[in-house]
Every structure is written in structure tokens, then in C-alpha cells.
N, C-alpha and C positions, 0 to 999 in steps of 0.2 A: 573299554579298550581292551583288546586281547593281544598278547605278545606270545608268539610261538617260537621256541628255540629248537634248532636241529638236535635230535636225540643222537647221542653217540654210543656205540657199543663199548663194553668194558675193554680196557686195554689188555691184550695178551702179550706177556713178555717171554721171549724165547729163552729157555733155560741155558742155552749155549752162551748167552751173554753173561758170563760169570762176573759177579761183583768183584772177584779177585783179579780180573783181567782189566788193566787200565784202558786198553783200546775199546773193549766192549762197553765199559762204563761211559766213555766219551760218546759213543754212538747213541746209547740210551738217553743221555742228557740232551743231546741235540734234538732227538725225536720228541722228547717231552716238551722242550721249549717251543718247537714248531707248533705242537698241538695247543699249548697254552696261549700262544699269541694270536690264535684265531685264524690259522691259515685257511680254514674252511669258512665260507661266508655264513653269517647268521641272518636269517630272514625273519623280520618282524611284521606284524599286521596291526593296523588300527581300523576300527569299523565305525561307521556312522549309522545310527538307528533312527532314521527320520520319522518312523511311525511312533516311536516311543519317546524320543528326546526332541526338545525344541531348539537347543543350541543358541538361545538368546533371541530367537525369531518369534513373531506372533503367528499363532496357528489360526486358520480360518476354515470355514466349512467348505467342503469340496464343491458344493453346488453354488457357492458364493461367486459374485462377479468382481470382488475386489480382493485386497490383501496381497497384491503383487509386490515382490521384493524389488528394491531399486537395483539398477545395474551396477555391478561392482561390489555387491554384498559379499562379505567374507565371513567364514566360519571355520572352526578348527576342532580337531580331535586328536589328542596325543601330539605326535610330530607332524601330522598331516594338516595342511592348510588348503582350503577350497575357496575359490573366488567364482561367483556366479555372475555372468554378464549376459545382457540381452540387447538385441537391436531394437526391440519393441518394448513398450510399456508392459505388455502382457507376456511375461516370460516365465518366471518361477514364482511359486508360492508354497507355503507349508500348510498342508491340510491334514485331516484325520488319517488319510491313507499314507502320507509321507511327503516327499518333495515332488510336487506336481509340476509337470512341464507342459506348456501349451503347444498346440499343433501349429508351429510355424518355424521357419528357419531363423538362424541367428542366436540360438540359445547355447551357451558354452559353459562347461564345467571345467575349470582349470585347477589341477591338483599338483601340489608340491610337497616334498617330505624333508624340508629343512636342508636342501642340498644333497640329500642321499638319493641313490638310484631306486626308482620305483620299478618293481618287477612285474606287478600285475594289479589290475583293478577288477573286482567282481561286483556286478550290479544285479540286485534282486528287484525286478520290475513288477508292477501291478498287472500289466497286460503283456501278452506275448507279441508285441509289435514294436520295433524300434529301428530307426535308420541312423547309424552313428558314423562319425569320421573321427579317427584318433590321430592327433598330431599332424593334421593336414594330409593324411594318406587318403586312399580311395574310400568312398562311402560304402558301408556294409549294412545289409538288411538282416536283422536278427528276428527269428520267429520263436524265440523261447523266452521264458520269464527270467531265467538266470543266465546272465551274460558274463563270460570271462574274457577279459582283454589282456593279452600279454604285452607288457611294457618293458622297455629297457632305456629309461631316460630319467633325468632328474625332474623334468616337468612333463605333465600329461594334460593335453587339451582335448576334451571330448565334446564334439559338436553334435547337437541333437537336431535332426530334421524330421519331425514326426508328422504323420498323416492324421493322427488323432491324439487327444490328450492322454498322457501316460504319467506314471508316478514311480520314482525311485523309493523303494521301501527301505533297503539297506544298501550301503556301499562299503566294501572292504578293500583297503589299499595295502598291498604287501610291498615292502621295501627292504633294501640291504641294510641290516642293522650293524654292520661292522663299524666299530669305532675308528674314526679317522684321526690321525695326528695332525691333519691340516688345520691351519688357522681359519677362524671365522672371517669372511670377506667384509663384514660389517657394512653392508650396503643399505642406504636409506635416503629418501627424498626429504627435502626441507618442508614440503607440504604433501598431504595425502589426498586432499580434495581441492580441485581447482576449477575455476569457471572462467569462460571467455565468451564475449559477445560474438555473434556471427560476423559482425562488421568490424570487430576490434582486433588488435594485435595481442599475442600471447607470449609471455616470457616463461619458459618451463621452470619448475622448481629446481633447486640445486641438488645434485646427486653427490653424496659423500660416500667414500668407500676406503677400506684399508687395503684391499687387494690391488695388485698391479696389473691384473688381467685387463684385456681390452673389453670395452662395454659395447653391447649391441642393444638397440631399442626396437620395440614392436608395439603396435596398436591392436587392441582386441576388436576394434570396429573401424576399419579404414573408410567407411562411408560417412563417419562423423568427423574423424580427424586422422590424418596420416602423420607418421613420424619418420624423420630421417634416421636410418639404421645406425649411422656412425656417430652423429652428434646430438640426437634427441630433439632437434628443432621440429616444431609442430606446424602443420598446414591444416587450417580449419576448413571444413568442407560443408557440413550441414548440422542443424540442431540435433542434439542427442547426447549420449554418454558413451565413453570408451575408457578402457584401462590401458595406460601406458606403462610398459614393463621394461626395466633395464636388467640385462643378464650378463654375468661374467662366467667364463669357463674356469674349470679347476686348473690350478698351477701346482708347481712342486711345493709351494709354501701355503697357498690359500685354497680353501674348498670353493667349489662353484657356489654362486649365490645370485640373488635377484632382489629387486625392490620395485614397487609400482605405486602409481597414484591414479586417482580417478579424475578424468577431465570431462566436464559437462559443457557443451557448446549451447549457448543461449540465443534464441531467436531475437532479432531486433524489431522494435515497434516504434511507429512514427506518430501515434496519437493515443490519448487516454481511452477512446472508444474501442480501439482494437485490443488493448490490454484487458479491459473489463469484459471482453468476450471470451477470454481464455479460460481454461479449466482452473479450478481452485488448486493452488500449490504450484502453478507454473512460474518458473523463473523467467523474467523478462528483462531485456536490455532496453532501458528507457532512453531513446534517442531523439528527444524533442524537449524544448524548454517548458517549464511550468512556472506560473506566477503564484506566489503565496498570498492567499486572501485572508488568512487568519492563523494565528498560532496560539494554542492553549495547551500547556503541559507537554505531553508527548505527542499530541495531535497537531499536525500541520495540514491545513486545508489549502488545496491548490486548484488551479483551473488552467485549461488549455483550450482556447477557442470557446465553444459552447458547452464543453464538458468539464465536470468537476470531479475531484478525487480527494482522498484522505491518505496521508502518509503517517504511519504510526512508528514513532521511534526515530524520527529524522534528526539531522544535525540541527544546531540552533539557527533558526532563520527569523526574519522580521517580516511583518506585513508589507507586501510590495516587492520583496526580493524575487529575483528571477533565478530559478534553479536550472542550470544548463543540463543538457543531455549527457549520455555516455555513463550511466551508472546502472546498477542492477537492483531489481526489486522482485519480491515474490508476491504474486497475486493471492491474497487470502480473503476468505469470506467468513465473517463472524455474524451469525444470526441474520443472514441476508444482507449484511452491509459489506460492500467491497472495500478492501483496504490494501494499500501497498506497504509492504514491510521491506525496508532497505536490506540488501545483502552485500555487506562490505561498506567501504567508505563512500560518502556522498560528496559532491563537489561544493566548493564555496560559492556564494552568490556571484553571479556574473553581471549583475546590473540591477536597476530599480525600475519599477513600473507603477503607474497610478492605478489603484484598485477602485473600481466603480461597483458599488453595492446597489443592485436593482431593488426598487421599491415595488412590492407586490401586495395585492389584496387577499391572496389565498396561496396556500402551499400544497404541492402534490409530489408524487414519487419521482417525477422527472427532475426535481430540484435536489435530490439526495446528494449530500456532500458539498452542496453549494452554500454560500453565505449570502443571505438576502435580508431585506428590511421589510418585515410584515407590519403593515400599517393598521392603526386604530384597533389595537388589541386591548380588550377590556379585562382587567384583573379585579375581581370582586374583593379580594383580600390582598394583604401584603405578600409579596413573593418570599420564598424561604431564604434564610440567611445562608451564605456560603459555608461549606463544611460538609455535613452529612448529606449524602446524595438523596434528594427528595423529588417527588413528582408533584406537579401542580397543573392547574387548568387555566387557560385563557380563551376568550371568545373573540372571534373576528367575523362580523356579520352574523350569519346563521350557522357558522361552523365552530366547533370546539376543538382545541388542540392540546396535546399533552406536552408540557415543558418539563425539562430536567435541569436542575442546577448542577450540571456536571463539572463546571470549571470554577474553582475557588476564587479566582480573581474578579469575578463578576458579583458586585454587591446586590443586596436585596433592594426592593423599592416598595413604596406605599401603593395601596389600591388606587386604581386610576386607569386612564386610557393612554396607551403608549405606542410609539413606533419602535418595534423591537428588532434589532439585528440578531439573527439566529443562524446557527449552523444546522442545516437540515440533515437529520439522520433517520435511521429506521431500525427496528428490532423485530425480527420474525414477521416482517410484512407491515408492521404498524409504524406510522410516522412518529418521530420524536424530535422536538425542537430544543436545542441547547442555546439559551440566551447568552449573547455576547455583550450587548449594550442595551439599556433602556433609555429611550428618549421620549419624555412625556410630550404628548400631543399639545399643540397650541390651538386655542379657540380661534374661530374666525372673527374678523372685524365686524362690528355692527354697522349699519347704514343709518345716516342722519338725513332725513328727508323733510323738505319744507321750502317755501318761497324765500330765496336768498335776499331779495330786495323787497321791502314792503313800505307802505305809507303809514298805517296806523298800528296794525298787529299782524302776526302770522302764527300759524299752528305748525309745530315741529313734531315729527314722529320718528322714533328710534326703533329699529328692528334688527333681529339677529337670528341665528340658527335655532330651530325648535329646541326648547329645553335650556337655552342659554339665559343667563341673567345679565342685564345691561346696567352699567353704572355710568353716571355722567356728572359733569360740573360745569359751571359758567365762569370759573376762575382759571386763569392760565397756570395750572399747577399739575404736578404728577403725584402729589401726595394722596394716597388712597383714602385717607380720613376725610378729604374734602369732596369725595364723590358720593352721590346719592343714587340709590337704586331707582331705576326707571320703572314707573307703574303705568302712566297714562300719557297721552300727548301733551306737549308743553305749549303754552301761549306766550309769545314774546311780543313786547311792545316797544322795546328799545334795541339799539344795535347790540348784539350779543355774540360772543364766540363760545361755542359748546365743544367740550371734549368728552369722549366716551370710549369705553372698552367693554367687551363681553367676556363672560367666563362660563364654560361648559363644565359639567361634572367630570372630575378626573383629568382635566386638561389645564394647562397653564393659561393665564389671562391672554387675551388677544392683544395685538399691537394697538396703540392708541390711534384714534381717528379724530378729526377736528373739522368744524364747519363754522363759518361766520355768517350771521344774518344781519343785514343793514337796513335801518329805518331811514327812509327818504323824507326829510322834513319840508321840502319845497312845495309840496302839494301838487306838483306837475303831474298831469296824466300823460302817459306816453301815447303818442299818436303814431301809427305805422307810417313808414316813409312814403308809401304810395298814396296816403291821404293828405300829405302836406302840400299846400299851395305856395305858402311863402313863410319865411321866418325873419323877424327883424329884432335887433338888439339895440335898446335905447337906455342911456344913462338917466339918472334922476334929474340931471340938469337939462335933459331934452336932446342931448347929442346922440346921433345914430352911429352905431358901430358896425363894422363888417364881420366881427366875430365876438363871441361872448368874452368878457374880460377874465383874466386869470383869477382875480379875487375881487371881493367887494360886491355891493348890491347893483342890480340892473333889472330892467324890464324886458321881458321876452314877449313879442307879439307872434303868435302862431295861429294861422287861420282866423285872424281877427280877434283872437282871445288873448288878453294880457295877463301875464303872470309876473309877480314880484319874486326875484330870486336873489339869494345871498350866497355867494361862493366864498368859501374859507380856504 
């Protein structure tokens, strides 16, 4: 920073003003007082060296395609404060050449000197081509590298409309350094960064001030949001960023002053799919309901229709909660994983819904951030205990998956075959599965096959899934100690009820199945109905009956053949 003071010549005193003459002495004292109180203005300068100083900004290569400063970026040197605003994302950036400005309209450099009068601004440009407009006056084309702009105002707005990229190497601001006895207006807003959804209402931050001067408001980008000059009320127009400034003129008591805040208008989105298509870092107004599918620590898994998402750092929700719309999130991407990070407060649950977890036989990238149940996963060893983050492998069919014990509330489990509820994630393109619940698979029931009604004996066969072991008993019991391992077909000669279950490796025992095989002691051979000529029923006393008796002995004559029958 350089400060240049006006040089004054030595004071020459007229000898005729004799010290012995009271009147001459009075004139001399008045003259000296006028000089000492600064009757002549003192011009000071502050210079920005963008080529040599960073001013808290990140410097990028001139040939780079990124590193653009956010609209409303502020930097200072001495008493000078500069605010850089852009209508487009590609406006200003700090490079090895200096403060580079892209070739488009809507790039503004706003300069203030703490309420003091700015007298001039000198720009040292990298190239001799610039189209500038100062304080909304007519645009001027400059064909020199050093541009001097005469100013006579407390605020200087320089709009750049360049045909090609150019760079400010240095910027020197001269201003009236005369010390004012006026009081500080003490102007400030209650918030300096504000956000509003395109479809939402906005209440401006509160302006506090000590001055009694009338306030006027302005917007640096009226295509994003306009402001009422008198009361500061905002009209939202389009997504983007603007700087809202409140100014007060000088009064007899207070100096002129200003305060500003940055307003970002956020676009509204009606579905997860549209948010996930935005660029990383985009602020989005979430204007649709989401259903919570799982909550683990700071991670809240949600779904909307056929799309799934992950909110990191959300409020406390429960599985099945419905999160209403009208809140703001920033779309972030971490190692290829799409994440929504809340910006501001989130709504309370607006209702409850039933969460249905789809059962799948395989997982792919279309399921990222979804909660699914992967069936028949084989773990050859016990899964890691919760605590330290560990990776382990499980197989499902002919595919191998990487699991991570990310969430401490999920306990370990023994080796076996499980239906596993997982949160599907990815890291640099590779799938990762976070177990949420292990449900050990159940073996399938065995089948008991044989002739259910027999005369002398019957052979019974038990079968189950390949690799399963079958256990059976002829006692009506569920006690495992009473069951015998099935080896070969069974031969039954009496009425018998068999119970059996199967057990596959790594799975729970199957449900119990049961079958009864009945021996028919009457010796009657069953004759098909179409072969029957006549049937007669006769008691042992020789009385013929129209139907067989409910109990007791009788003789049945069927096609001329007699059979003795005892019904009990």
C-alpha cells in the first residue's frame, strides 16, 4: 500500500507582519490554523498487485479451465474494498498474470473507500483492449494497457465487456484522505449470505444502522433478483447470484455508508433423477417428498419412485419417515458417489410409509444408494465385528462382492449362507455393500414319498436339496435328539407317522414336514368302480343290509367274492 501526501512549499512570512503588532499577529495565527486543519485536500492511494499478491484467493494456471471465483467475492487493500460479481460462473479468476477476466458481459468490479470520495482508478492491463463502463455511464473502448479513470464518487462500479480474455495486473485507487469529523453510519445486515428457492418466498436480512439518512437499495444482477429501491423487498427472477447493497448519503452528522449481502437464487427440482444430473456443488431446492429406507449414523438412505439417494448429515429420522419438500441441499460427489448435503434446516417428518426391500439375486450400479436384500450370500468365515472399518468378501452365485462393516450397530455373524440387507454404495467405480442386517437362510423342506395306504408293507423315500442332510423320526416329537439321519429308504409294515426336516450347510433347519402311512388290515383289494357289478352287505346272522354298518363285523359280497370286514 502506498500513501502519497501533497507536498507543500515552506511557508514564507511577510516581515511586515511584526510580532510587535497585535493585528499582524492575529492574521498570522488565523493563517497557520487554516493550514494545520487541512484546508487543502490530502489525496491517498492504495494499490492492488494482483500479479504478486494473492489477497486470500487461490491462484490457478492461466491455461486452466477452472478456479473461477464465486460471484460476490470480496477483497481489500488498505481502506479500499473490492467486490467482484459475475452474471456467469466463468467471470473472474486469479492467475499468474493477475486478475483475469473472461470475455463476456456481466463482470463488475465494485470499489469503495470506506465512505471517502474516490478520485481516480488506474488499471494496468495485460492486453491493450478493454471495453469499460463506469458507474453506468456510456461504454468506452480503451486501446492502451494503462487506463486512467477519473472518479468523483464514494462508490465506483466498473463493468467489463471484453471481446477476449484480459487481465488486471495492478489497480491503483486514489481517494480523498481528508479526515472527516462525521460519525460512522454503522451499517450492517444481519446476514451476509442468503439463499432462496426459485419457487419460494424470501425475507431480506435486517439492516441495522446508526445514521438517520434515507436508505436506497440496489441489485448487482437484476436478471437474478430485483430489489425495491425504497424498502429492500426482493423479487426473485431466475437462478443465479446477485449482491444486494444498501446505501446512505452523507448527513451533517453521519458519513455516507453502505452494507451488502449476497443472495443466491436456487433452482427447484421435482425428482432425484434431475438433481443427480446437476454439476457437483450445485445448490438445489428439493421440492418433492422422500421416503427414508434406512438410517445409520450420519447417513440417511432415501428413495423417490424408482430412484434412490443418500443424505449425509440430515436431521434425525426413522426408517419409513416421509421427508417433505421445500428444503435446500448441495449435490456433492465423493469418489463417484452422489450425496445430498443439507444446506440449512431440514423439515420434520410429514408422515410414515411402509418400506419394501426388494429381494435380488445380484447387485449392479443401477442400485447405488438403494437398500436391497441380496439372497443366498455365502460367507466362508465369520464377518468382522463392529468397530474398526474392515473389508470382507461374500459370494452370491458365481459373483464375489466386497462388503464393508461401515455401521457399528450391525453385529458380526458366523460363517454361513445369509439373505443380507445391504446399502449399495460405490467408491471410484467399484461397488461396495454395507451390511444392514444378516438373515440366515432357511433350508428347504424335504419330501416324504411312498404309498400312503398299504396292505402288508410300503417303502418310503425322503428327498431334499442336493447337499442337504435329512433327519426323521416316527415319534410325534420336535426334540432333535429323537431324530435319526436318513440314509436309505424305509420299509414300513405298520401304520406310522413320520416327521422330517432338512438342513443345508450354513442355513437354518427347514420347517418340519409330516406324513402318515396307514396299513389296511381287512385284506380287501380295491376294485375300480367301472368293474363293479354289484355290492352286497350281510351280517353274520345272515341279514342283508343296504349299507355297511358304522362298526362291527360284516360280510361284503363284491362281484361274487366274499370278504370278512371288521369296522372299528
